[in-house]
N, C-alpha and C positions, 0 to 999 in steps of 0.2 A: 399473518404469515409464518408455518412455526418451520427450521428444518430440522432435518435428522441429527447432522454431523455439516462441519466445513467439505465433507466432503460430495455429500450429495445436492451441499447447496452451490458447488461450484459448478457439478453437474448439471445442475437446471441452468445456470447464470450462462453454461454454455451454449447450450442450445439458439437464445437472440444473438449472443456474437456466434454462433457458422454460422445465421441466416446472411446474415452481412455480407458475407464469400469480401472478408479483407485480405487482400493480397501485403506476401512475406509479413502476416502479424509476427510480434515480439512479444510476452506475455512475460510483467514485470509483475513480480507482490511486493505489498509491504508484509517485511517479517512483523513477528513471526507468525499473526493470526490470517493474514494475508497467502500465508505459503502454501496449505494445500487444497485449499478454495483455485488459487492460480495454476495447480499443478495440475487440477483435473481437466478446467478451460486449457489448457498447453497439450494433456493428450487426444482433447478431442478435435483441436485445431490440425493435428499433428504438427504446432510450432514449435520453434526455440524457446526455451524459459528461464528464468534467471530473476532478480532481486535487486527492490531498489535500497539503496540503504536509504534508513530517512529512520529518525526517532525522536520521541516526546522530551518535551524540556518540562520537566516539570518545579512544583513551586518550591517552598521550603518547606521542609518536615513535611510536609506531602508531596512525596516523588508521583504518584497518584493522578493528580490534578495536574491537570495538562495548561504552561499558559504561553504554550508555544513548541511550536513543532523543527526540525533542522535537518534536507535532504543534503545530503553529500557529492560535492563535486568538484573542478576547477576550482568554482566559486559556490563555498555551501549556500543555501536560498535557506531563511529562517523566513517560517512565516510566525507573531505572534497575534493573542489575543489580544492589547492593545489595553482594553476595558478591565480587563483581572489583573494587564498587568500596573495600570495605574492603583489600581481597587487596591490591593496590596503591598505598596510603595514597592517596588524593585526596578530599579535601577540597570544602566548600562552595563557596567560590571561582573555584575547578579547575571544579566544574560549570557555575557561574555564567557562568565566562568561555565556556565549551563551546557552551553553549546562546545565547549571543548572538551571537558566534560564526557558528553554523547557522544563524539566525535570521536575519542579513544574508545568509547565501545564499538563503533562503527570499524575501529578503518581494527581491532583486534578479529571480528569478527567475517570481517575483510579477509584477511589470513587465513582463518579457520577454512573458509569456504571458496579458496580463490580456486584449489584444482579442480572443483566441482561446477564452474561457472563456461558457462559456451563462451564461446570467443565471436560473439555478435554485437556487432551496433547496431544503435537505433537508429543513423541516418538512413530518411528515404524508407523506412519502416513505417505500419501501423502498433501503435503499440497499446496495447490493452495491458494500465493499470489497476493489479485488483487489491482487493482488503476483504476482511468476512464483513465485514459491515461497518456502518458509515456511520457516526455522533456528532461531530461537532467537525470533522472534517480537514483538523488543518494538517494532521501528518499527509494526507490526500494531496490536501493543497500545496505542499512543498512539494512533494513526489512529481505534481504537475508540471507545475513550473520550472524547477532542477528539469526536468523531459525537456519540456522546449525547445531549452536550448538547444539540447542534442538535432533539433531537423526534421523529427519524426513526419512523418506524409501526415499523418490525421494520427489524433490521439485520447485515447477513451477511457472515461473510470468504468470499470465497473464495480459492484460490491450485491450481492444478495438483499442487501438493504442497506436503509440510507433514513435520515430523521430527513424531514421536508428541508430545513432551512440548509443543511446538507448537498443538498440535491441542487435547491437555487443555485448555488456556490457556486456546485463541479462544474455547471452548466457556461457561466463564465470560464470554469478557466480549464474546459474539453473539447473537444470539436461534436464529441459525444458521449452520452452518460448511459449506461447498460445496467437499470435498476430494476430486480424484480417486484418490492418491497420496500414502501413512502408511509408507514402506518403515520396515522395521528399524534396520538401518541407512543412514542419510541421511547421511554426507560433508557435499556441498556442492552447493547450488544445482543450478548451473552442470552439475554430473555427471550429471543428467536431461534436460541436453539436448544434443542433434546437435552444434548450432551456437546458442552463446551471445555474440552480442557487446557490448559494451558498447555499449547505448539514447543516443543524440546528444541532446542540446537541440531542435537543429533535427528530428530524427526524431519527440521529441516536440510540438514544434511543427504539425509538417505532420499529427498523429493529433490535433489538437485544434481543427485548423484542418477537416480533415472532419468530423468530429461537428459542424461548426458549419453547415456546408453541407449537410450532409446534413436536419439540423434545421429546416433555409430552403427 
C-alpha cells in the first residue's frame, strides 16, 4: 500500500478509528513525521490534538542509527535496543548523556510550542498515539509506556504502516493497534510514500495552531 503523502495516510487511517466510536478521544502525534498524520485524524474525529515529546537516542557518530528512545515526563521513559547497545559497547554514561541531550531538544520544543498546545489532560480519555510509520517501534514504545502512567481509559497505537515485528510489540504495549498496512518486506517508512518530505518545526506549529483554533 503506497500513500500519496502523510495527509492522505492520516485521512485513510482516520476511518477505522472513527468506526471505533471512542469516547473523549485525544490524538497525540509523535513529532515531527506523525504530526500531519495525527492532524488529519483529529480533524476527522473532531478531537483535541497534541504532540508526545519523544526522541530517538542515536549511536555514536551515527545519530540516525537508533539505539533507543526517550519519552519526556515527570520520570522520563527510556527504551533501549539492548542487543545493539551491547554490540556497540555503549555504557550507562553514554546512554545518560544521550538522554540528557535529547531532553534538552525536547525542552526547547516544549517552549516553542507551549502556546499552541491544548490544555487537555490524558486522564480518563481514549488516547490515540500516532506516527507516520513504525519500523522498529522504539519511539512509539517509549511514548506508550509514558502515557500509560497518565491513566487513560484506552490506549491506541495508530500508524498507516508498520513492520510485522513492530505490530507484535505494539500489541503488547497498547489496548488496540490500528495499522493499515504491515508488509512482509518493510524496508524504510519513506518507501511507502510518494511524497515523504521532512516535516519542519514550522509545519508542526501551523498544524497545532489550526487544531487550537478549531477547538475554539
